[in-house]
N, C-alpha and C positions, 0 to 999 in steps of 0.2 A: 504494500500500500504506500504509494508515493504522493505526498501532498506538500505544498509550499504555502506557508503563512506569509501574507503580505499586507502592508498597511496602505498600499497604493491600489485604489479601486480599478485603475486602468490595466493592472496586471492580473486582476482577479477574474475567475470564472464562476465562483460561488460566493454569496454573502450569507453569513449565518447571524441571525438576530432573533430576539424574542418577540419583537413587535415592530410595527411601522413607526418610524421616527423621521422627522423632517431634518435630516442632516445631509451634508454634502455627499458622504459615502452612500447613504441609502438612495438619494435622488439620482446619483450617478449610476449606481448599481441597477436601478430600474431600467436604464437604457443599455447598460454595458454587460452585466453579468447574465449568464444563462440561467442561473438558479438563485433564488432567495429562500433560504431554508431555516428551519428551527434548529436549536442546539441538539435536539434528539437525533438528527442525522449524524452528527459527530459521534455521539454516544454509541449508536448502533454500529457505525463503521468501525469504531475502536473495539467494541465487543466481538464483532465478527472478523476482525483483522483484515477487512477489505472494504472498499467503498461500496456502500449499498445504493440501491436505486433512489435517486433524488426525488422522483415524482411523488412518493408517499410522504415527503417531509416539506413540501412547499409551505411557506409561511401563510397562515390564515389568521388574521387579526380582525375578527368580525366587527368589534367595536370601532376601531379606527377606520376600517374600510367603509363602514356605513357613515361615519362622521365626515370622512374626506370624499366620499362618493366615488370610490373606485375599488377594483379588485386586483390584488397583487398578481394572481394567476393570469387574469386577462391582460393586465398591463405588460407582463413579461412576454405573453404571446404576441401582442401588438409590436413590441420592441424587436422581436426576432424577425418580423416581417418588414418593418420600416422604422428607421430611427426618427424620433420626434423632431429633431432639428436638422434633418438631412437637407443639404443644399441651402441652408440658411446662414447668412453672415450677420453677426451681431457686433455692434460697437458698444463697449462698456465704459461707463464713467467711473471715476474713483469713488463716487458716493454710493454705488450700488451695494445692496445688502442681500446675500452675503457678499463679501468683498470680491474684487475682480479676479483674483487667483482662484477662489473657490467656484465662482460662477463659470470661469473658463473650463474648469474640470467638468462641471455638470453639462455645459454646452457641447464640449468636445466628445464626451461619452455619449451624448445624444446625437452625434453625427454632424454637428454644426461647426462653424468656424468663427473664431473671435478675431476681429480686426482692431488694430490699435490706433489707426488714423482714419478719419472720415475720408471716404473715397471721392464723393462728389456731392452736389447739392440735390441729388434725386433721392426721394424716399421710395424704395421699391418694396411693395407688399405682394407677397406670393402666398396663396393658400393652396396647400395640397388638397386633392379631392376628398380624402377621408376626413379632413377637418373643415371642409367648406359647407358648414350648415348655416341656416339663416342668422343665428346669433353671431357667428364669426363674421359674416358679411356686414352686419349692422355695426360690429366693432370696427371693422376696416373703414366703413364710411365715417364713423365718429372720429377715428384717428385722422383720416384724410381732411375732414372739416377742421379739426383742431389745429393741425399743422398748417393748413393753407390759410386759416384765419389769423394765425399768430406770426407767420412768416410768408414770404413769397416763394415758397418751394414748388417744384414741379413734381408730378407723380407719374410713374410708369406702372401699369398693371399688366 
């Protein structure tokens, strides 16, 4: 049984945790890791002296899943098919919370790119089809209105 313990989520294939937490590691793992498991997976693997099937140990945190409105199992399945930030470039300011270094980790694990200099005066909004519901389009229109009313920026869609 060969395993490697790492504190860098970008090197990890599995995240072991007791519950859903809103940390950089957990948010990054949702996009990057193949499995988010309970500690029972480690216990069983040690007892059997081999890595046991992960599917029986996927994290289920009913209380937090209900409060946050998502399922770990479904989120991991979506992330395997398509990264949430795939093809998206984001410019981060120093005042962002969590800080720019932590946000970069979350964005890169989600398939996005962080840019450190603004590229042009265009605001480019692209919605991937799976996220293009009526709420998202109303949000895009609101952003477009806000930016165009506060600056003289041009938009490309």
